[in-house]
C-alpha positions in Angstrom: -17.1 30.3 12.9 -20.6 31.9 12.7 -23.9 30.1 12.7 -24.3 30.2 8.9 -21.0 28.4 8.5 -21.9 25.8 11.1 -25.2 25.2 9.3 -23.4 24.7 6.0 -21.0 22.2 7.5 -23.8 20.4 9.1 -25.6 20.3 5.8 -22.5 19.0 4.1 -22.2 16.1 6.6 -25.9 15.2 6.2 -25.8 15.3 2.4 -22.5 13.5 1.9 -19.6 14.2 -0.4 -21.2 13.2 -3.7 -24.3 15.4 -3.3 -22.2 18.3 -1.9 -19.8 18.0 -4.9 -22.8 18.0 -7.3 -24.3 21.1 -5.6 -20.9 22.8 -5.5 -20.2 22.4 -9.2 -23.8 23.3 -10.0 -23.1 26.7 -8.4 -25.5 26.4 -5.4 -22.9 27.9 -3.1 -22.6 31.4 -4.5 -21.3 33.4 -1.6 -17.5 33.5 -1.6 -17.3 32.5 2.1 -19.8 29.6 1.5 -17.9 28.4 -1.5 -14.6 28.6 0.3 -16.0 26.7 3.3 -17.5 23.9 1.1 -14.3 23.7 -1.0 -12.3 23.3 2.3 -14.7 20.6 3.5 -14.3 18.7 0.2 -10.6 19.2 0.3 -10.4 17.7 3.8 -12.3 14.6 2.6 -10.0 14.2 -0.4 -6.9 14.7 1.8 -8.2 12.0 4.2 -8.8 9.6 1.3 -5.3 10.3 -0.1 -3.7 9.5 3.3 -5.6 6.3 3.5 -4.5 5.3 0.0 -0.9 6.2 0.9 -1.1 4.2 4.0 -2.4 1.1 2.2 0.3 1.6 -0.5 3.0 1.7 2.2 1.6 -1.5 3.8 1.6 -3.3 0.5 5.2 -2.2 -0.1 6.3 -3.4 3.3 4.6 -6.8 2.7 6.2 -7.0 -0.7 9.6 -6.4 0.8 9.0 -9.0 3.6 8.0 -11.6 0.9 11.1 -10.7 -1.2 13.4 -11.1 1.8 11.9 -14.4 2.7 12.3 -15.6 -0.9 15.9 -14.5 -0.8 16.6 -16.5 2.3 14.9 -19.6 0.8 17.0 -19.1 -2.4 20.2 -19.0 -0.4 19.2 -22.1 1.5 18.5 -23.9 -1.8 21.9 -22.8 -3.1 23.7 -24.1 0.0 21.8 -27.4 -0.1 22.5 -27.8 -3.8 26.2 -27.1 -3.1 26.4 -29.7 -0.3 24.6 -32.3 -2.4 26.9 -31.6 -5.3 30.0 -32.0 -3.1 28.6 -35.2 -1.7 28.0 -36.6 -5.1 31.6 -35.8 -6.1 32.9 -37.5 -2.9 30.7 -40.6 -3.6 31.9 -40.7 -7.2 35.6 -40.5 -6.0 35.0 -43.3 -3.5 33.2 -45.4 -6.1 36.1 -45.0 -8.5 38.7 -45.8 -5.9 36.9 -49.0 -4.9 36.5 -50.0 -8.5 40.2 -49.4 -9.3 41.5 -51.3 -6.3 
């Protein structure tokens, strides 16, 4: 990388993405090497942003899955408790009927 390219990259860092994009699309980087360098710099920023977005999406998906599994366990526990209570109420009803008929 020559001094001109190093200077352009340093300028990009100091200006920030928004200003560099503005200048890029306004045609301020006319030399093919300069345009290519700036385009690559902007592409790296976009790639980094895309990776961060993907990472956050994956984290949300993992959290959603964890919550769904937890809800599933709670639902199964509720079904088991309801079944036990239903069976107990049947047993109590049978005992009550047998006491009443005797």
